[in-house]
C-alpha positions in Angstrom: 15.4 14.6 -38.6 12.8 17.2 -39.5 9.5 18.4 -38.0 6.4 17.5 -40.0 2.7 18.1 -39.2 0.8 14.9 -38.2 -1.4 15.4 -41.3 1.6 15.4 -43.6 2.7 11.9 -42.5 -0.5 10.2 -41.3 -4.1 9.7 -42.3 -6.4 9.7 -39.3 -10.1 9.3 -38.7 -12.4 9.0 -35.8 -13.5 5.5 -34.5 -17.2 4.7 -34.8 -18.3 2.5 -31.9 -19.7 3.7 -28.6 -18.7 1.7 -25.6 -22.3 1.3 -24.6 -23.0 -0.5 -27.9 -20.2 -3.0 -27.7 -21.2 -6.6 -28.2 -18.5 -9.1 -27.0 -17.1 -11.1 -29.9 -14.0 -12.2 -31.7 -12.4 -8.9 -32.7 -10.5 -6.3 -30.7 -12.4 -3.2 -29.6 -9.9 -0.6 -28.7 -10.9 2.2 -26.4 -9.2 5.0 -24.6 -8.7 2.7 -21.6 -5.4 0.7 -21.1 -7.5 -2.5 -21.3 -9.0 -3.6 -24.6 -12.5 -5.2 -25.1 -13.9 -7.3 -27.9 -16.7 -6.7 -30.4 -18.7 -9.0 -32.8 -17.7 -6.9 -35.9 -14.7 -5.1 -37.1 -14.2 -2.0 -39.3 -10.5 -2.2 -40.1 -7.9 -4.8 -40.9 -4.5 -3.2 -40.9 -1.6 -2.0 -38.8 -2.5 1.2 -37.0 -2.2 3.5 -34.0 -5.2 4.3 -31.9 -5.0 7.7 -30.2 -7.4 8.6 -27.3 -8.8 12.0 -28.2 -11.8 12.5 -25.9 -11.4 10.7 -22.6 -10.1 13.0 -19.9 -8.5 10.3 -17.8 -6.7 8.7 -20.7 -6.3 11.7 -23.1 -3.3 11.1 -25.4 -2.8 7.4 -24.7 -1.8 5.6 -27.8 -2.2 1.9 -28.7 -0.6 -0.1 -31.4 -2.7 -2.7 -33.3 -2.1 -5.0 -36.2 -5.1 -7.0 -37.3 -8.9 -6.9 -37.4 -10.3 -4.3 -35.0 -12.9 -1.6 -34.3 -12.1 1.6 -32.5 -14.1 3.7 -30.0 -15.6 6.9 -31.2 -13.5 8.6 -28.5 -10.3 7.7 -30.5 -8.5 8.5 -33.8 -7.3 5.7 -36.0 -3.9 6.7 -37.4 -2.3 5.0 -40.5 0.6 6.0 -42.7 -0.2 8.6 -45.4 2.6 8.2 -47.9 4.5 4.9 -47.4 6.7 5.4 -50.5 7.9 8.9 -49.9 7.5 9.1 -46.1 7.8 5.5 -44.8 6.6 4.9 -41.3 7.5 2.3 -38.7 4.3 2.4 -36.6 5.9 0.6 -33.6 8.4 3.5 -33.5 5.7 6.1 -33.7 3.7 4.2 -31.0 6.8 4.8 -28.8 7.1 8.4 -29.8 3.4 9.3 -29.4 3.4 7.9 -25.8 6.7 9.7 -25.0 5.4 13.0 -26.2 1.8 12.4 -24.8 1.8 15.2 -22.3 3.2 17.8 -24.8 0.7 16.7 -27.5 -2.2 17.0 -25.2 -1.1 20.3 -23.8 -0.8 21.8 -27.3 -3.9 20.4 -28.9 -6.7 20.0 -26.3 -9.7 22.2 -26.0 -12.4 22.6 -23.3 -12.2 22.9 -19.6 -14.5 20.6 -17.7 -14.5 18.1 -20.5 -11.2 18.2 -22.4 -10.9 16.8 -25.9 -8.7 17.0 -29.1 -10.1 17.9 -32.4 -9.1 16.4 -35.7 -7.9 19.8 -36.9 -5.7 20.8 -34.0 -4.3 17.2 -33.9 -3.3 17.3 -37.6 -1.5 20.6 -37.2 0.8 19.3 -34.4 4.4 18.8 -35.5 6.2 15.6 -34.8 9.9 14.7 -35.5 10.2 12.7 -38.6 13.2 10.4 -39.1 14.3 8.4 -42.1 13.0 4.7 -41.8 16.4 3.3 -41.0 16.8 5.7 -38.1 13.2 4.9 -36.9 14.0 1.2 -36.9 17.3 1.7 -35.1 15.7 3.8 -32.3 12.9 1.4 -32.0 15.2 -1.5 -31.6 17.3 0.3 -29.0 14.1 1.1 -27.2 12.9 -2.5 -27.3 16.2 -3.8 -26.0 16.1 -1.2 -23.2 12.6 -2.3 -22.4 13.8 -5.8 -22.0 16.6 -4.7 -19.7 14.2 -2.6 -17.8 11.9 -5.7 -17.4 14.8 -7.7 -16.1 15.8 -5.0 -13.7 12.2 -4.6 -12.5 12.1 -8.4 -11.8 15.3 -8.3 -9.9 14.3 -5.3 -7.8 11.0 -6.9 -7.0 12.9 -10.0 -5.9 15.1 -7.8 -3.7 12.1 -6.2 -2.1 10.7 -9.6 -1.4 14.0 -10.6 0.2 13.8 -7.6 2.5 10.3 -8.5 3.4 11.4 -12.0 4.3 14.3 -10.6 6.3 11.8 -8.5 8.3 9.7 -11.5 9.0 12.6 -13.6 10.0 14.0 -10.9 12.3 10.6 -10.5 14.0 10.3 -14.3 14.4 13.8 -14.5 15.8 12.9 -11.8 18.3 10.1 -13.6 19.9 11.9 -16.9 19.9 14.9 -15.6 21.8 17.3 -15.7 18.8 17.8 -12.0 18.2 19.9 -11.0 21.3 21.9 -13.2 23.6 20.4 -14.3 26.9 21.9 -13.0 30.1 21.9 -15.7 32.9 21.9 -13.0 35.6 18.6 -11.6 34.4 15.6 -12.2 36.7 13.6 -15.1 35.1 10.2 -14.2 33.4 8.4 -16.5 35.9 9.4 -14.1 38.7 7.9 -11.1 36.6 4.6 -13.1 36.5 4.6 -13.5 40.3 5.2 -9.8 40.7 2.5 -8.8 38.3 0.0 -11.2 40.0 0.9 -9.7 43.4 0.5 -6.2 42.0 -3.0 -7.0 40.7 -4.0 -8.6 44.0 -2.9 -5.5 45.9 -4.9 -3.2 43.7 -8.0 -5.4 43.9 -7.7 -5.5 47.6 -7.5 -1.6 47.7 -10.6 -1.4 45.5 -8.7 0.1 42.6 -9.3 -2.8 40.2 -12.1 -5.2 39.5 -11.2 -8.8 39.5 -11.2 -10.2 36.0 -12.2 -13.7 34.8 -9.5 -16.3 35.4 -7.5 -17.2 32.3 -7.4 -20.8 31.2 -4.2 -22.8 31.7 -1.9 -23.0 28.7 -2.1 -26.4 27.0 0.9 -28.1 25.4 -0.8 -28.2 22.0 -1.3 -24.4 22.1 2.4 -23.6 22.2 3.6 -22.7 18.7 7.5 -22.9 19.3 10.1 -23.5 21.9 11.6 -20.6 23.9 14.8 -20.2 25.9 15.4 -21.0 29.5 14.4 -18.1 31.6 11.4 -17.3 29.3 7.9 -18.4 30.0 4.6 -18.7 28.0 1.8 -16.7 29.4 -1.3 -14.9 28.1 -1.7 -11.2 27.3 -4.2 -11.0 30.1 -1.5 -12.2 32.6 0.5 -9.1 31.9 -2.3 -6.5 31.9 -3.7 -4.8 35.0 -6.9 -3.8 33.3 -8.5 -3.1 30.0 -11.3 -0.7 28.9 -13.2 0.3 25.8 -14.7 3.6 24.6 -18.3 4.2 23.7 -20.4 4.5 20.5 -20.3 8.3 20.3 -22.5 10.3 17.9 -19.9 12.1 15.7 -19.5 14.3 12.6 -17.6 12.7 9.8 -14.9 15.4 9.8 -11.6 15.4 11.7 -11.1 17.6 14.8 -9.4 20.9 14.7 -8.0 23.3 17.4 -9.5 22.5 20.8 -12.4 20.2 19.6 -12.7 16.6 21.0 -12.9 13.7 18.7 -13.2 9.9 18.6 -10.7 7.8 16.8 -11.6 5.6 13.8 -10.5 2.0 13.5 -8.0 3.1 10.9 -6.1 5.0 13.6 -5.0 1.7 15.1 -4.8 -0.5 12.0 -1.3 0.2 10.6 1.1 -0.6 13.4 1.6 3.1 14.4 -1.0 5.4 15.9 -2.5 7.8 13.3 -4.2 10.5 15.3 -5.5 12.3 12.2 -7.9 9.3 11.7 -10.7 10.7 13.8 -14.1 12.4 13.7 -15.5 15.3 15.7 -17.5 14.5 18.8 -17.7 17.8 20.7 -16.7 21.4 20.2 -15.8 21.6 24.0 -14.5 19.2 26.6 -17.1 16.5 27.4 -18.1 15.8 31.0 -16.6 12.3 30.9 -13.0 12.1 29.6 -12.2 8.7 31.0 -11.7 7.3 27.5 -9.2 10.1 26.6 -6.2 8.7 24.7 -2.8 9.4 26.3 0.9 8.8 25.4 1.9 5.3 26.2 -1.5 3.8 25.7 -1.7 0.3 24.1 -4.7 0.1 21.9 -6.2 -2.8 20.0 -9.0 -2.8 17.4 -11.8 -5.3 18.0 -13.4 -4.9 14.7 -11.6 -4.8 11.4 -10.9 -6.9 8.3 -9.7 -10.5 8.9 -6.1 -9.3 8.2 -6.2 -6.3 10.5 -8.5 -7.3 13.4 -6.7 -7.4 16.6 -3.9 -5.0 15.4 -2.4 -2.9 18.1 -0.6 0.4 18.4 1.4 2.1 21.1 0.7 5.8 21.3 4.1 7.5 21.1 2.8 11.1 20.8 -0.6 12.8 20.6 -1.5 16.4 20.0 -5.3 16.2 19.7 -8.1 15.6 22.3 -9.2 12.2 21.3 -11.3 9.4 22.8 -11.5 5.7 22.4 -14.3 4.4 20.2 -16.3 1.3 21.1 -14.2 -0.6 18.6 -11.0 0.0 20.4 -9.7 -1.5 23.6 -7.1 0.0 25.8 -4.9 -2.3 27.9 -2.9 -1.1 30.9 0.2 -3.2 31.6 2.3 -3.6 34.6 5.7 -1.9 34.7 7.2 -5.4 34.9 6.5 -5.8 31.1 7.5 -3.7 28.1 4.5 -2.4 26.2 6.5 -2.3 23.0 7.5 -5.9 23.4 3.8 -6.9 23.8 3.0 -4.8 20.7 5.7 -6.8 18.8 4.2 -10.2 19.8 0.6 -9.0 19.1 1.2 -7.4 15.6 4.1 -9.2 13.9 4.1 -12.8 14.8 2.4 -15.3 12.5 0.8 -17.3 15.4 -0.8 -14.1 16.8 -2.2 -13.0 13.3 -3.5 -16.5 12.7 -5.0 -16.7 16.1 -7.0 -13.4 15.6 -8.1 -14.4 12.1 -9.4 -17.7 13.6 -11.2 -16.1 16.5 -12.8 -13.4 14.3 -16.5 -13.7 13.9 -18.8 -12.3 11.2 -19.9 -13.4 7.7 -18.1 -10.7 5.8 -14.2 -10.8 5.5 -14.3 -7.0 5.3 -15.5 -6.8 8.9 -14.5 -9.4 11.6 -15.0 -9.0 15.3 -13.1 -10.3 18.3 -13.9 -10.0 22.0 -11.8 -8.6 24.8 -11.4 -12.2 26.1 -9.9 -13.2 22.8 -7.3 -10.5 23.3 -6.6 -11.5 26.9 -6.1 -15.1 25.8 -3.4 -14.4 23.2 -0.2 -16.3 24.0 2.9 -14.3 24.8 6.5 -15.7 24.9 7.7 -13.6 27.9 11.5 -13.0 28.3 13.1 -11.3 31.4 12.3 -7.6 31.5 15.8 -6.5 30.7 15.9 -8.9 27.6 12.5 -7.4 26.5 14.2 -4.0 26.4 17.2 -5.3 24.5 15.0 -7.1 22.0 12.9 -4.0 21.2 16.1 -1.8 20.9 17.9 -4.3 18.6 14.8 -4.8 16.5 14.4 -1.0 16.1 17.9 -0.9 14.8 17.5 -3.7 12.4 14.1 -2.4 11.1 15.8 0.9 10.3 18.4 -1.0 8.3 15.6 -2.7 6.4 13.9 0.6 5.8 17.1 1.9 4.4 17.4 -1.2 2.1 13.9 -0.7 0.9 14.4 3.0 0.2 17.5 2.2 -1.8 15.8 -0.5 -3.9 12.7 1.7 -4.5 15.1 4.6 -5.6 16.7 2.2 -8.0 13.2 1.1 -9.3 12.4 4.8 -9.8 15.5 5.3 -11.9 14.7 2.1 -13.8 11.3 3.6 -14.8 13.1 6.5 -16.4 15.4 4.3 -18.4 13.1 4.0 -21.6 12.5 7.7 -21.6 16.2 8.4 -21.3 16.9 6.1 -24.3 14.5 8.0 -26.5 15.6 11.4 -25.3 19.2 10.5 -26.1 18.3 9.4 -29.6 16.3 12.5 -30.3 19.1 14.7 -28.9 21.6 12.9 -31.1 19.5 13.7 -34.1 19.3 17.4 -33.2 23.1 17.5 -32.8 23.6 15.7 -36.1 21.3 18.1 -37.9 
């Protein structure tokens, strides 16, 4: 191996076509972008490399082409200069240019706000030159490794999909009573409903609650699956003592800091866990009415979101900021005879619940669907005995952590796989240096 200037081993010239003047046609139009276009004319018919020399986001990207093409004026067209005395395998140098991309750009670029590489500085840059047999050998090793990498990537993607299916199955088993064994000594869920009903009636009689609209009876055709003995089908509204929404506050589009008061965005309750940083400033000081303030333990649901996320809930596990509900979020207060985490599980992770909210959502755009508080109250919940609710949540937390560890391990393997091709080339280059 020896080091040679690019202009010793290659001819290179600027492309001629501006992207704005491209007319779709039968010939490849190669730009700095990863994706090629077409044009109705061509300027070259050969094997070549196309090097992005003046596109900041793609600077240094190199394409390989063999056929009729035209190149962007932001690129250099690179062809072998002396095939007899300095034979070139362009597929090998395609690999090499892309492997050395960052180093080439760093040493040849000019400009600050708009970086570019000039023909002169590009030609002076030194590349490793190998005899043609070695070029072909390294290229073949790289291609074989690329195939191995592709196979590994397919397998790792398959494994991630298996973990995803495992999560879904565990969640489904949890709400069907298949995750933990039933205890015949547990108080039946039907008794819990009686206690919750009595608790509500007492609070209404004391003037502490307003009587809500009666929920409809559950019809047989509504029930999505069978549940164990001791469980009962009910509606979310059967388990809640009351619900409330925030207001439409006039806010600044910046997050709160220090002692400021803010209002949560829908994104704060869209991703299964409460994201308190998703907020906007409402007041520099404590407002007169703080009834809508969010507290630890709150169960919050979004009433407006995409068709996939509408009706998503969170349980607030911690909060350090002064935040209020928005008019797009509903807070439900549940009786102590039910686990809020279990209701969250049924609301967020079961197929029937997600299908229900998607069906109930109104609005012409899939990017914004709306559901009402009554839709939330009418959601079906497969209710186990209270102690079993706790066992389910605990067991599921344990199994989800196991799935998290599996995913992390697979993603670590994927990251190592991504480095495989670079390692193959580095080892080949290192061997050449040692041999020299």
